[in-house]
GUKOLPA-421227 format. One record per residue: residue in one letter; x, y, z of N, C-alpha, C, O, CB in turn. Coordinates in Angstrom, 3 decimals. Glycine has a CB too. Example, Ala and Ser with C-alpha at 12.3 -4.5 7.8 and 13.67 -1.06 7.14 Angstrom:
A,13.190,-5.690,7.800,12.300,-4.500,7.800,13.200,-3.300,7.800,14.236,-3.319,8.465,11.308,-4.473,9.046
S,12.850,-2.250,7.080,13.670,-1.060,7.140,12.900,0.030,7.870,13.409,1.138,8.039,14.084,-0.598,5.725
//
This chain:
M,7.107,0.732,20.242,7.300,0.293,18.868,6.040,0.628,18.062,4.922,0.338,18.486,7.615,-1.237,18.809
S,6.239,1.229,16.923,5.130,1.652,16.061,4.526,0.453,15.321,5.243,-0.427,14.844,5.611,2.717,15.048
T,3.198,0.440,15.237,2.522,-0.642,14.517,1.971,-0.128,13.195,1.927,1.079,12.954,1.386,-1.245,15.372
V,1.563,-1.034,12.362,0.942,-0.686,11.081,-0.352,0.097,11.335,-0.680,1.009,10.575,0.652,-1.969,10.236
R,-1.079,-0.248,12.383,-2.313,0.474,12.746,-2.006,1.952,13.011,-2.746,2.835,12.576,-2.979,-0.172,14.001
D,-0.910,2.211,13.728,-0.506,3.589,14.006,-0.262,4.343,12.699,-0.664,5.497,12.551,0.764,3.617,14.889
M,0.389,3.688,11.775,0.699,4.311,10.488,-0.588,4.607,9.708,-0.717,5.683,9.124,1.633,3.399,9.658
I,-1.524,3.681,9.692,-2.801,3.875,8.996,-3.570,5.041,9.625,-4.171,5.848,8.916,-3.655,2.573,9.042
R,-3.547,5.124,10.943,-4.248,6.225,11.631,-3.686,7.578,11.214,-4.439,8.518,10.959,-4.140,6.065,13.162
R,-2.352,7.674,11.144,-1.724,8.945,10.769,-1.927,9.263,9.292,-2.172,10.410,8.917,-0.231,8.910,11.088
K,-1.822,8.233,8.466,-1.954,8.417,7.017,-3.401,8.674,6.619,-3.679,9.492,5.742,-1.423,7.192,6.275
G,-4.299,7.982,7.261,-5.703,8.004,6.861,-6.014,6.733,6.097,-5.155,6.191,5.402,-6.026,9.256,6.003
G,-7.212,6.269,6.222,-7.578,4.984,5.633,-8.365,5.089,4.350,-9.155,4.201,4.029,-8.357,4.201,6.605
E,-8.158,6.175,3.603,-8.905,6.323,2.354,-8.526,5.177,1.412,-7.347,4.913,1.172,-8.619,7.713,1.688
I,-9.543,4.512,0.889,-9.329,3.325,0.059,-9.840,3.591,-1.346,-10.990,3.986,-1.538,-10.032,2.084,0.669
F,-8.976,3.372,-2.323,-9.361,3.524,-3.715,-9.457,2.126,-4.322,-8.539,1.315,-4.203,-8.340,4.424,-4.501
S,-10.583,1.866,-4.969,-10.792,0.531,-5.515,-11.436,0.608,-6.890,-11.926,1.653,-7.318,-11.656,-0.306,-4.570
I,-11.419,-0.523,-7.559,-12.005,-0.659,-8.890,-12.597,-2.057,-8.987,-12.210,-2.952,-8.235,-10.940,-0.407,-10.025
T,-13.522,-2.245,-9.898,-14.142,-3.563,-10.074,-13.344,-4.398,-11.070,-12.644,-3.847,-11.919,-15.604,-3.417,-10.549
P,-13.445,-5.715,-10.974,-12.686,-6.595,-11.867,-13.054,-6.433,-13.343,-12.226,-6.674,-14.221,-12.897,-8.026,-11.459
D,-14.305,-6.021,-13.616,-14.724,-5.896,-15.015,-14.386,-4.530,-15.621,-14.651,-4.304,-16.802,-16.216,-6.140,-15.123
S,-13.815,-3.632,-14.847,-13.361,-2.345,-15.391,-12.158,-2.589,-16.302,-11.511,-3.634,-16.238,-12.993,-1.342,-14.241
T,-11.876,-1.604,-17.147,-10.711,-1.748,-18.026,-9.450,-1.275,-17.310,-9.511,-0.513,-16.346,-10.913,-0.952,-19.339
V,-8.325,-1.738,-17.795,-7.035,-1.311,-17.263,-6.885,0.200,-17.449,-6.311,0.877,-16.596,-5.868,-2.071,-17.960
Y,-7.394,0.722,-18.547,-7.334,2.161,-18.799,-8.072,2.925,-17.696,-7.585,3.943,-17.204,-7.937,2.495,-20.184
E,-9.244,2.428,-17.316,-10.002,3.066,-16.233,-9.223,3.003,-14.909,-9.244,3.945,-14.116,-11.384,2.386,-16.070
A,-8.547,1.886,-14.695,-7.726,1.752,-13.487,-6.591,2.764,-13.494,-6.312,3.394,-12.473,-7.161,0.325,-13.370
L,-5.940,2.922,-14.631,-4.851,3.894,-14.746,-5.347,5.325,-14.535,-4.674,6.136,-13.899,-4.179,3.773,-16.116
E,-6.526,5.626,-15.073,-7.113,6.959,-14.867,-7.372,7.216,-13.379,-7.096,8.304,-12.872,-8.432,7.099,-15.667
L,-7.901,6.208,-12.691,-8.203,6.337,-11.267,-6.915,6.486,-10.452,-6.861,7.287,-9.519,-9.009,5.117,-10.777
M,-5.886,5.721,-10.798,-4.610,5.844,-10.107,-4.035,7.246,-10.297,-3.532,7.849,-9.349,-3.619,4.783,-10.612
A,-4.111,7.760,-11.524,-3.597,9.108,-11.803,-4.392,10.163,-11.040,-3.818,11.094,-10.475,-3.645,9.404,-13.314
K,-5.705,10.016,-11.025,-6.574,10.985,-10.344,-6.246,11.087,-8.853,-6.257,12.176,-8.281,-8.047,10.596,-10.526
H,-5.955,9.941,-8.230,-5.718,9.908,-6.788,-4.232,9.818,-6.426,-3.873,9.657,-5.260,-6.457,8.738,-6.180
N,-3.378,9.924,-7.447,-1.929,9.880,-7.239,-1.513,8.676,-6.391,-0.810,8.813,-5.391,-1.455,11.172,-6.574
T,-1.960,7.510,-6.812,-1.629,6.272,-6.118,-1.077,5.272,-7.130,-1.369,5.366,-8.322,-2.873,5.691,-5.381
G,-0.298,4.336,-6.667,0.319,3.370,-7.556,-0.388,2.034,-7.603,0.044,1.129,-8.317,1.717,3.160,-7.157
A,-1.474,1.896,-6.850,-2.202,0.625,-6.836,-3.635,0.843,-6.390,-3.951,1.811,-5.700,-1.508,-0.393,-5.915
L,-4.490,-0.075,-6.798,-5.902,-0.059,-6.414,-6.293,-1.447,-5.937,-5.791,-2.456,-6.432,-6.808,0.396,-7.598
M,-7.196,-1.480,-4.970,-7.772,-2.761,-4.584,-8.848,-3.090,-5.602,-9.566,-2.204,-6.067,-8.350,-2.727,-3.122
V,-8.958,-4.352,-5.944,-9.991,-4.802,-6.867,-11.086,-5.421,-6.006,-10.875,-6.421,-5.321,-9.428,-5.832,-7.943
V,-12.275,-4.790,-6.061,-13.369,-5.171,-5.166,-14.623,-5.487,-5.972,-14.974,-4.776,-6.913,-13.656,-4.049,-4.146
S,-15.283,-6.563,-5.584,-16.543,-6.940,-6.220,-17.508,-7.383,-5.129,-17.192,-8.269,-4.334,-16.333,-8.074,-7.284
G,-18.683,-6.766,-5.092,-19.686,-7.118,-4.087,-19.191,-6.928,-2.662,-19.573,-7.685,-1.770,-20.122,-8.543,-4.277
G,-18.347,-5.931,-2.438,-17.829,-5.666,-1.103,-16.697,-6.581,-0.670,-16.223,-6.491,0.463,-18.926,-5.770,-0.128
K,-16.264,-7.456,-1.558,-15.202,-8.417,-1.232,-13.959,-8.106,-2.057,-14.050,-7.871,-3.262,-15.674,-9.878,-1.489
V,-12.798,-8.104,-1.406,-11.534,-7.870,-2.102,-11.224,-9.098,-2.962,-11.115,-10.218,-2.465,-10.368,-7.580,-1.087
E,-11.086,-8.850,-4.263,-10.789,-9.917,-5.215,-9.316,-9.937,-5.620,-8.800,-10.958,-6.075,-11.657,-9.766,-6.448
G,-8.640,-8.780,-5.447,-7.242,-8.702,-5.849,-6.714,-7.293,-5.726,-7.318,-6.430,-5.089,-7.071,-9.195,-7.268
I,-5.567,-7.081,-6.353,-4.918,-5.781,-6.371,-4.319,-5.573,-7.757,-3.864,-6.521,-8.397,-3.825,-5.674,-5.257
I,-4.323,-4.327,-8.213,-3.727,-3.995,-9.502,-2.805,-2.803,-9.273,-3.169,-1.840,-8.598,-4.827,-3.678,-10.594
S,-1.612,-2.882,-9.842,-0.636,-1.811,-9.670,-0.190,-1.286,-11.033,-0.432,-1.900,-12.072,0.580,-2.306,-8.854
E,0.471,-0.128,-10.990,1.032,0.425,-12.227,1.997,-0.578,-12.845,2.057,-0.720,-14.066,1.750,1.775,-11.957
R,2.741,-1.265,-12.007,3.695,-2.268,-12.489,2.968,-3.373,-13.255,3.443,-3.820,-14.299,4.493,-2.869,-11.310
D,1.818,-3.816,-12.738,1.012,-4.820,-13.447,0.624,-4.309,-14.828,0.700,-5.037,-15.818,-0.254,-5.179,-12.635
C,0.207,-3.052,-14.879,-0.250,-2.466,-16.136,0.858,-2.435,-17.182,0.627,-2.745,-18.351,-0.774,-1.060,-15.899
V,2.038,-2.066,-16.763,3.162,-1.995,-17.709,3.582,-3.393,-18.148,3.723,-3.658,-19.342,4.362,-1.254,-17.077
R,3.779,-4.278,-17.189,4.314,-5.606,-17.507,3.299,-6.537,-18.169,3.656,-7.316,-19.053,4.826,-6.252,-16.254
K,2.048,-6.460,-17.748,1.061,-7.423,-18.233,0.192,-6.892,-19.368,-0.580,-7.643,-19.964,0.184,-7.851,-17.103
V,0.314,-5.607,-19.665,-0.452,-5.038,-20.776,0.508,-4.566,-21.859,0.571,-5.157,-22.937,-1.352,-3.866,-20.292
D,1.250,-3.510,-21.579,2.144,-2.939,-22.590,3.149,-3.956,-23.123,3.265,-4.139,-24.335,2.884,-1.751,-22.011
L,3.868,-4.611,-22.227,4.900,-5.552,-22.661,4.316,-6.808,-23.315,4.996,-7.482,-24.090,5.761,-5.949,-21.479
A,3.066,-7.115,-23.004,2.414,-8.292,-23.595,1.693,-7.939,-24.899,1.102,-8.807,-25.543,1.418,-8.904,-22.597
G,1.748,-6.659,-25.283,1.122,-6.243,-26.533,-0.393,-6.125,-26.465,-1.068,-6.147,-27.495,1.483,-7.199,-27.604
K,-0.929,-6.000,-25.252,-2.377,-5.845,-25.087,-2.744,-4.367,-25.107,-1.871,-3.500,-25.098,-2.857,-6.503,-23.770
N,-4.038,-4.092,-25.133,-4.541,-2.722,-25.161,-5.230,-2.419,-23.832,-6.118,-3.155,-23.404,-5.520,-2.509,-26.355
A,-4.815,-1.331,-23.184,-5.367,-0.964,-21.876,-6.856,-0.657,-21.934,-7.564,-0.830,-20.942,-4.629,0.232,-21.321
K,-7.339,-0.201,-23.095,-8.761,0.154,-23.202,-9.664,-1.051,-23.400,-10.876,-0.953,-23.209,-8.964,1.115,-24.342
T,-9.086,-2.196,-23.782,-9.909,-3.389,-23.994,-9.579,-4.538,-23.037,-10.294,-5.539,-23.006,-9.748,-3.863,-25.412
T,-8.518,-4.401,-22.270,-8.136,-5.439,-21.319,-8.814,-5.159,-19.982,-8.775,-4.031,-19.490,-6.590,-5.507,-21.153
S,-9.429,-6.171,-19.399,-10.112,-5.977,-18.111,-9.115,-6.121,-16.960,-8.096,-6.801,-17.074,-11.278,-6.996,-17.946
V,-9.437,-5.472,-15.875,-8.617,-5.529,-14.671,-8.442,-6.980,-14.223,-7.354,-7.373,-13.802,-9.249,-4.686,-13.542
S,-9.505,-7.772,-14.312,-9.445,-9.168,-13.854,-8.421,-9.996,-14.624,-7.934,-11.005,-14.113,-10.812,-9.813,-13.982
E,-8.089,-9.584,-15.842,-7.111,-10.323,-16.650,-5.683,-10.150,-16.144,-4.841,-11.022,-16.362,-7.191,-9.876,-18.096
I,-5.402,-9.043,-15.476,-4.013,-8.779,-15.083,-3.798,-8.591,-13.588,-2.656,-8.509,-13.137,-3.526,-7.571,-15.788
M,-4.883,-8.520,-12.810,-4.733,-8.261,-11.375,-4.032,-9.427,-10.680,-4.006,-10.550,-11.182,-6.106,-8.009,-10.729
T,-3.474,-9.133,-9.531,-2.904,-10.163,-8.677,-4.017,-10.601,-7.741,-4.507,-9.808,-6.937,-1.635,-9.646,-7.885
S,-4.414,-11.859,-7.845,-5.543,-12.320,-7.039,-5.109,-12.923,-5.700,-5.905,-12.965,-4.762,-6.342,-13.339,-7.819
K,-3.885,-13.382,-5.597,-3.373,-13.888,-4.314,-2.676,-12.724,-3.631,-1.474,-12.512,-3.798,-2.388,-15.123,-4.506
V,-3.449,-11.978,-2.864,-2.971,-10.735,-2.269,-2.257,-11.002,-0.950,-2.810,-11.615,-0.037,-4.133,-9.766,-2.054
V,-1.012,-10.524,-0.871,-0.260,-10.565,0.378,-0.736,-9.376,1.204,-0.870,-8.274,0.674,1.308,-10.522,0.132
Y,-0.991,-9.580,2.482,-1.475,-8.499,3.333,-0.789,-8.562,4.686,-0.055,-9.504,4.986,-3.004,-8.573,3.499
I,-1.040,-7.545,5.494,-0.480,-7.504,6.838,-1.580,-7.147,7.822,-2.529,-6.437,7.487,0.690,-6.491,6.926
E,-1.439,-7.649,9.037,-2.378,-7.325,10.112,-1.991,-5.991,10.732,-0.807,-5.688,10.882,-2.402,-8.444,11.190
A,-2.985,-5.202,11.091,-2.766,-3.865,11.638,-1.951,-3.880,12.926,-1.265,-2.906,13.236,-4.091,-3.194,11.889
S,-2.020,-4.965,13.670,-1.319,-5.029,14.960,0.170,-5.335,14.821,0.912,-5.258,15.800,-1.961,-6.075,15.837
Q,0.607,-5.677,13.623,2.006,-6.053,13.440,2.919,-4.823,13.484,2.529,-3.734,13.065,2.187,-6.798,12.110
P,4.141,-5.016,13.999,5.096,-3.905,14.070,5.517,-3.429,12.676,5.489,-4.181,11.702,6.333,-4.324,14.873
L,5.897,-2.182,12.620,6.350,-1.571,11.377,7.526,-2.343,10.771,7.631,-2.469,9.551,6.746,-0.114,11.621
E,8.400,-2.852,11.625,9.569,-3.598,11.155,9.147,-4.853,10.377,9.767,-5.202,9.372,10.466,-3.991,12.348
E,8.094,-5.524,10.845,7.596,-6.717,10.143,7.011,-6.337,8.790,7.148,-7.072,7.812,6.532,-7.448,10.994
C,6.359,-5.184,8.745,5.792,-4.690,7.498,6.904,-4.468,6.472,6.795,-4.892,5.321,5.002,-3.382,7.737
M,7.969,-3.799,6.903,9.108,-3.546,6.006,9.720,-4.852,5.526,9.997,-5.017,4.338,10.177,-2.694,6.714
A,9.928,-5.776,6.450,10.538,-7.058,6.107,9.679,-7.815,5.084,10.213,-8.412,4.150,10.736,-7.911,7.375
L,8.364,-7.791,5.259,7.460,-8.472,4.337,7.528,-7.852,2.939,7.576,-8.569,1.939,6.020,-8.420,4.869
M,7.533,-6.524,2.873,7.585,-5.845,1.582,8.904,-6.136,0.865,8.924,-6.325,-0.352,7.404,-4.331,1.768
I,9.995,-6.171,1.613,11.299,-6.462,1.019,11.358,-7.916,0.573,11.784,-8.212,-0.543,12.435,-6.160,2.018
D,10.928,-8.825,1.448,10.984,-10.255,1.155,10.147,-10.637,-0.064,10.576,-11.441,-0.891,10.520,-11.043,2.358
K,8.958,-10.062,-0.169,8.038,-10.400,-1.269,8.201,-9.473,-2.473,7.533,-9.655,-3.491,6.596,-10.343,-0.778
N,9.093,-8.473,-2.359,9.334,-7.508,-3.441,8.036,-6.839,-3.899,7.717,-6.801,-5.087,10.007,-8.205,-4.632
I,7.303,-6.314,-2.922,6.046,-5.644,-3.232,6.096,-4.198,-2.754,6.793,-3.868,-1.794,4.858,-6.385,-2.588
R,5.348,-3.347,-3.440,5.352,-1.925,-3.124,4.073,-1.450,-2.457,4.027,-0.343,-1.920,5.580,-1.138,-4.366
H,3.037,-2.274,-2.485,1.745,-1.906,-1.890,1.233,-3.084,-1.083,1.285,-4.234,-1.520,0.706,-1.489,-2.985
L,0.734,-2.771,0.108,0.345,-3.828,1.020,-0.980,-3.485,1.701,-1.072,-2.485,2.414,1.441,-4.064,2.063
P,-2.008,-4.314,1.482,-3.286,-4.102,2.177,-3.132,-4.378,3.671,-2.370,-5.252,4.084,-4.392,-5.007,1.576
V,-3.875,-3.613,4.465,-3.833,-3.755,5.923,-5.208,-4.199,6.403,-6.226,-3.592,6.070,-3.402,-2.416,6.615
Y,-5.216,-5.271,7.193,-6.458,-5.808,7.755,-6.397,-5.791,9.274,-5.329,-5.898,9.878,-6.717,-7.241,7.247
D,-7.564,-5.654,9.865,-7.737,-5.853,11.294,-8.714,-7.006,11.408,-9.929,-6.808,11.390,-8.253,-4.540,12.041
G,-8.179,-8.210,11.526,-9.026,-9.404,11.445,-9.548,-9.533,10.026,-8.765,-9.704,9.091,-10.208,-9.337,12.466
K,-10.869,-9.452,9.852,-11.465,-9.542,8.515,-11.788,-8.180,7.924,-12.229,-8.079,6.779,-12.721,-10.374,8.566
E,-11.563,-7.125,8.719,-11.884,-5.772,8.264,-10.698,-5.155,7.514,-9.592,-5.059,8.046,-12.280,-4.883,9.461
F,-10.951,-4.743,6.284,-9.935,-4.089,5.468,-9.819,-2.632,5.893,-10.795,-1.886,5.815,-10.276,-4.199,3.954
L,-8.627,-2.214,6.347,-8.435,-0.863,6.862,-7.860,0.109,5.841,-8.143,1.306,5.892,-7.542,-0.907,8.051
G,-7.061,-0.397,4.924,-6.437,0.502,3.953,-5.269,-0.145,3.250,-4.957,-1.319,3.454,-5.979,1.768,4.629
L,-4.636,0.651,2.422,-3.513,0.193,1.606,-2.327,1.092,1.901,-2.447,2.316,1.863,-3.866,0.205,0.078
I,-1.182,0.492,2.196,0.020,1.288,2.433,1.038,1.002,1.340,1.062,-0.077,0.747,0.620,0.989,3.831
S,1.869,1.991,1.096,2.912,1.844,0.077,4.276,1.821,0.739,4.408,2.154,1.917,2.837,2.986,-0.963
V,5.274,1.433,-0.006,6.636,1.435,0.497,7.028,2.871,0.874,7.811,3.074,1.802,7.618,0.845,-0.560
R,6.496,3.850,0.171,6.744,5.261,0.498,6.177,5.599,1.878,6.821,6.297,2.661,6.122,6.187,-0.578
D,4.976,5.107,2.174,4.367,5.337,3.488,5.239,4.753,4.599,5.462,5.387,5.631,2.954,4.721,3.544
V,5.721,3.545,4.369,6.551,2.863,5.365,7.861,3.619,5.565,8.299,3.823,6.697,6.833,1.403,4.936
L,8.478,4.029,4.476,9.735,4.768,4.555,9.545,6.083,5.321,10.371,6.443,6.160,10.283,5.048,3.141
K,8.468,6.785,5.031,8.181,8.044,5.732,8.024,7.790,7.225,8.553,8.538,8.046,6.904,8.712,5.165
E,7.304,6.745,7.571,7.080,6.421,8.983,8.401,6.091,9.675,8.641,6.548,10.792,6.097,5.239,9.118
V,9.252,5.311,9.032,10.551,4.951,9.611,11.398,6.200,9.824,12.012,6.361,10.879,11.297,3.945,8.701
V,11.435,7.080,8.834,12.205,8.324,8.955,11.662,9.185,10.093,12.434,9.740,10.874,12.172,9.115,7.628
D,10.348,9.296,10.189,9.742,10.087,11.268,10.098,9.525,12.648,10.405,10.283,13.567,8.216,10.130,11.100
V,10.056,8.209,12.789,10.398,7.566,14.063,11.867,7.828,14.395,12.208,8.129,15.539,10.117,6.034,14.005
Q,12.733,7.711,13.388,14.160,7.941,13.627,14.444,9.398,13.987,15.269,9.671,14.859,14.971,7.545,12.395
K,13.769,10.330,13.325,13.944,11.749,13.660,13.551,12.004,15.111,14.238,12.730,15.829,13.105,12.641,12.715
F,12.450,11.407,15.534,11.994,11.571,16.910,13.026,11.006,17.886,13.344,11.643,18.891,10.632,10.882,17.113
M,13.545,9.824,17.595,14.534,9.197,18.471,15.804,10.047,18.543,16.371,10.210,19.624,14.868,7.775,17.974
I,16.255,10.585,17.423,17.447,11.438,17.395,17.208,12.685,18.231,18.074,13.095,19.004,17.817,11.824,15.942
S,16.053,13.280,18.081,15.717,14.478,18.844,15.718,14.183,20.343,16.225,14.985,21.129,14.348,15.023,18.410
Q,15.162,13.052,20.744,15.145,12.673,22.152,16.559,12.431,22.684,16.883,12.823,23.805,14.290,11.422,22.349
L,17.392,11.785,21.873,18.779,11.534,22.290,19.559,12.840,22.413,20.330,13.014,23.356,19.481,10.594,21.291
E,19.365,13.753,21.471,20.042,15.052,21.535,19.611,15.808,22.785,20.426,16.436,23.461,19.742,15.889,20.271
H,18.338,15.738,23.074,17.793,16.415,24.264,18.427,15.827,25.535,18.779,16.562,26.457,16.232,16.273,24.315
Y,18.563,14.523,25.571,19.153,13.840,26.715,20.628,14.187,26.862,21.100,14.479,27.961,18.981,12.331,26.577
I,21.360,14.153,25.734,22.802,14.407,25.756,23.113,15.844,26.179,24.054,16.084,26.935,23.409,14.127,24.378
T,22.334,16.775,25.698,22.598,18.189,26.022,22.038,18.574,27.399,22.199,19.711,27.843,21.989,19.101,24.942
G,21.396,17.639,28.054,20.880,17.917,29.398,19.641,18.777,29.407,19.339,19.427,30.408,21.929,18.577,30.215
G,18.915,18.788,28.297,17.691,19.586,28.210,16.678,19.161,29.242,16.529,17.974,29.531,17.086,19.482,26.827
G,15.988,20.123,29.791,14.915,19.819,30.727,15.355,19.800,32.167,14.533,19.550,33.049,14.313,18.517,30.391
R,16.627,20.056,32.446,17.084,20.054,33.850,17.018,21.402,34.436,17.362,21.585,35.604,18.481,19.535,33.972
//
């Protein structure tokens, strides 16, 4: 059974972050630059929250605020839902569906390993299923005898 740690290893643990006092506009620029939908909000080496494109649209544009003058700390989600690296991929999917979230930080104890998206999880599930199908086809056709 594949774990979240396995997925992080294959994906890579590159972490994109921003400080709470940065502007939402700066966060959007960073997300665009790295083609990501969310950033960890970090201050003094400590994770303070997470900010996503969805936060920017709902809490800035729809609220009539300005992205260039609104700080990340004003709209970030500070109660961050996360998953442990040792947990199975199935638990990760269930958590994302249950909490209706698209980005999930991954920890190994107190160590922050990276951020995964629903796209990452979907890709991993498809890859696992393709492998299983290939193995079953090989078995059914008598390959290897």
